[in-house]
N, C-alpha and C positions, 0 to 999 in steps of 0.2 A: 309733294307736290301732285303726286298719282294716287296717294293715297289720300289726300284732302278732295280728291275728285272722285273716289269711290265715297267717300263718305255723304256727298252730296248727292250723287247717281249720275251714270254719265246722261242717260236723256235728258236730265234735268239740267245739266251742264251743255250740252250741247243746244239746246231751246234759249238759254243766256246768251251763247255763243251768236243764234242767229237774230236774237233781240239787237246787239250790237252792232249788226252790221245793217238791221234795219236803221235802228238809228243814226250810224253814220251818212247811210244813203240819203234819209231824210236834212242832215246837215247840209251834205254835197248838193243837193237838190237845190238849194234856197243862197247857194255862193259859188254856184256856176259848172256844176255838174261833173262828168269828165273832165274839164280843164283844170277844173280845182289841184293844185300841187298833192293837196294832203289825199288826194283818192289812193295814192298809194297805202294808205294804214288798211286798206282791203284786203293787205297779205298779214296782219297779225294775229287776228281771229286763226286765219291758216294756219299761220304758224304754230300756235296753240293747240290747236285740232290735232296737227301731223304729230305732234310729241308725246299728247295724251289721251286721244280717242283713237276707238278703230277706223281703220282705211274705210267701211261703208258710211261711220259718220262723218271722217274728214270730206271724202269725196261730195256728201250731201253739203257740208257749209262750201267746199269750193264752187259747186254749182249756183250757190246761191250767190254768193259774190260775182261771179260774170254775169249772172242775169243782173244784179243791179248794176252792175256798172257801166253795162251792154245800154240799159234800160236810162242812163244820165245820158247816155251820147243824146238819145231825142229827146228826153223831156228833162229839162232842168231851168233855172232862173238864172241866165247870164249877171255877171256882177255891171254894175254899170261903172263905165269910163267913159272921158270925154278925149278925142281923138289926140289934144294936144296933149294928153297926160300918158301918151300912149307907152312911152319909154319907160316912164316910172311903174308904169303897171308890169311891162317885162321885168323891168327889175324885182319889181314886189313878188311876181309869179317864180323866177328863180330864187327868191331868199326863202318862198314859200315851200319849193322843192328841197332845197337844205334845209329847214327844220322838220319837215316830212322825213328826210334820210336820216336826220340825226335823231329822231324821234323811234322811226322803225326800227334801227340799227340798237339801240339800249334795251328798247324792250325784247327785242330777239336772241338780244346778248344773255339778258337775263334768263330767260326760258332756257335756252342753250344750257347755259351754265349750270343754272338749276336742275336741272336732266342730266347733265353729265355728273353731277355730285351724287344724284341718287343711284345713278348707276353704278358707282364707283362706290358707294357705300353696300346694295346688292351684291357684286362685287365679293366685297370682304366678309358680307356674312355667309354667302354661298363657300365660302375656301374656308373657313370656321365651321360650316356645317359638313363640309365633304371631311376635313379633318378629323374630325371627332368622328364620324362615322368609320372612318377608316381606322381610327383608333381602336373603336369600339369592335369592328371587325377583329383586330389581331388579341383583344382580350379575348373575346371567343374562342380564338383559335388558341393561345396559351391557355384558358380556361379547359377545353377540350384535350389537350394532352397531356395538363397535369393531370385530370383525370382518367384518363387511358394509363398511363404512368402508375398513378397509385394503386390500380386494380393489379397490375402487370407484378409492381413491388410485395403487394400483399403475401403472394405464397411464398417468395424467398424469403419475407421477411418469419412468418410462421413456421418455417424449417427453420431457420437459424433460432426461433427461440427452444425448439423442441432438441435442435441439436445442443444450445447452453443447456440445457436441464440433464442430459443424457454425461455431457462431461461432467457437469458438479458430479452426479452420483458414481462417477468413476474416478472422482479423485476427491475423495471426502476427507481425506489427511495430508491435504494440502493447503494451507492456510492462503500462502499468496495466491496459487490458482485458486481458491473461492473467491478471492478477491476479484482477481480478473474478471472472472467469468460472471460474480454480479454486476461488475459495471458496464460489461459486455451484452447482460441481458436488460441492464435498465438503460443503454441506449437504442437497443433493440424494442423494447417498449413505448420509449419516445418515437423513435422513427412510427413506429404505429398507431399511436395517437395522432401523432402530426397527418398522416394519410389521412386515419378517419375523419376527422376535420374537414379536409378538403371534399373527400366523398359526402360529404354530410351537407357542407355548403354547395355542393352543386348539384344537386335536387333543390334547393332552394330559391325560391323567386324574390325578389330585394323586399326587403322587411319581414319576410318571413324567419325565424328563425336569430331574428335581431333583438335587442331588449331596448328600456330607458333605463339609463344607471346615472349617475354624474362624474364628474371629472376624476375626484379620486377615484371612484369603483374602476372606469377607466384604465388609469394610471396604474394600480395595482395589478390589473390583470396583467397590462403589457410588461412590466418590468418582472412579473414573476414567472414566466416565460422565460423573460428575454435574459433573468437571468439564471435558467435551466439552462440553456444554451450557452451562456459567456460569463459564467460565475463569478470569472477571474476579473472581468474588468467593471470596475467601479463607475457610479451612476450618482448623480448629486442633483436633488430636486428644490427649485425655488420657486416657491408660491407669490406670487405679488399680493395675493389677497388671502385670506383662512377661506381653508378648504370647508367642504368638499367639492366647491365650485359647481356650475349650473347641469342641470341634466341637457343630454343630450344622446340620440340614438347610437346605438354602439353594436357592430355586426361585427362578425367573426372575422371577417375581409381588414377592417379596419384597425383590430389590433394586430393583424398580419403587417398592415402595412406602416405602424408605426415600428412595429418590430425590426421592420425591414431596414425603417432610416438609422434606429438604433446601431442596428449592425454593420451599416455603411458607417457610421460613426466611428466604432471600436472598430472597423478594419482600416480604419484614417490617422488612430491614433492609441497609443497604450495611454494616457492622459485618461484621469476622470470624463466621461460624458456627460454634459450639462444639461440640464431640462429646465426652461424657464417657461410658468405656467399664468395665465392673465385672461380675462374676460371683461366682457362687457352685456349692454342687454343684447344684446343680437349675436355675436360671435365669443367661440373661444379662441385663445393665441396659444400654441404650443408649440415652442421652440427647443428644436435641439442641435447640441451646440457641441463638437469637437475642435482639437486641437491640432489639424492632420494637417500635412503641408498645403491642404488648398487644392485647386486646378486654375487653368490659364483662362484668359477672360477670352479666348477665340472659342474655347470650350464649354463655357457657361449657357449660350443659347440653346445649344443644344441636347444639354441635358436633359432627361424624361424622354427623351425617345429611346424607342426598341434599337438596340445593338449600341448604343451611345453609352461609353461609361467613363468614370473618372478614374478607377483602377485598372492597370494593364491587365492584369486577368480577367475581365468581368466584362459581362455585356450588357450591363445597364436594364434587366430587366425587373429587377424588384423596386428600383425609381420611377419604372414607367409601371407599373401593376398601382404601387404607393400613389400616384399623380391620376392612374384612371380612376382608383376606389376613391380617393379625398374628391374630386369634382363631380361623380358621381353621387356623392351623398351631398352636394351642393356647399363643398369647400372648396380649398385651392392648396395647394404647395409652391409655396416659391423657397428658391435656392439661392444661399448669398455665399461666395467664396472671393477669397481674398489670399493670393501668393505667397503660403509662408506663413498664414495666421487662422488657419482653419478655417472650418467654413460652419454655415446654421441653414438648418431646412426650419422654414415655418409653416407651420399646419396650422389651417384657420377653417374653422367647424363652424354651421351654424348650431345655435344652442336653442330647447324648449321653452318656452315660457311655462312657467309654475302651472296656467290652465290647459294648457296642451300636452303636459306629461300627463296630468293626471286623468283627461280626458282616452289619451293612449292606454293608460294603463288601466281603465275601467273598460275600455275595448276590449283590452285582454283577456279580462275578467268572464265576458263573455262570450268568450272563442274567437275572438277577431282580431286586430291588430296588432300591437307590439308587446311583447312580455316584460315587465317591470322587470326590474335586477336590483335583488338587495344584497347590497353589499357587506 
């Protein structure tokens, strides 16, 4: 209602209400003036003004209504009736009062109900905005902590690399020790690479360092890094349509989010993880299924919040960050759990139209925009 009034302009709406009062005054003037039972209809424009216009405009309308009603007490054309019909005229007056009350009550109830509904909708929007702002603050705080931890871990990992090399030189004739040291060094290097990605992503604005790639490339990058972490856990991929799938914006944070969902599925069950991929002209649908025990229905609505996890020793940070990243990219993360029948994380991401993908790729060639990814 108020949005419609804003589009009309408030001064113009005030003029419309003043014209309504003038028209009502003219009708009452020729139908008995203040004695007409429908004189109470002066309250309707006031009710509308009080719920939609500023106090100054409402006061102006109230003064105009009082002035017109007062004028009708002195200047009016009385309704003609004979003394013999006085009783019938009084009954007609009472019936008119009833009709005036019904009309006024109906119109005022309509406007009050409309305003209450709009206020409820506005409160819901504000609540969602506050929740999003709080979630963004938590993400920023976690990002700052992650960047600080990455800087602090850099020196110990460098020291471990040097020590592993020294130990390898001291034990050249012990193959078993050399194998263990090689494994240890590879794990240390993997940690340093992960920290490097965190530090690199920490200094980037949204869109910088991202790329345009197809769905197959996103899946290949994600599975390569997941298998490096969980090489013993099988993954089965099912394409609803022939690959490579549509183009989309691929960020480091998106890859990390999908890896986090895969890790949750791997922690839930040793059975193979199922990945299902489908898309339409606007959205990419990626489903990650596991055969774990699932969670209770009471916990499901709270998953995705910081500190809430379906695992006994979990903190829910991975799911919280994944949901934040996917929403920031214009997508949605939906979780489906069934006690004893596993779970499913459904990721929905916006796809790029071919023309948009080409435009972004051309912009990156000029030093702007998002770089294309060649898989």
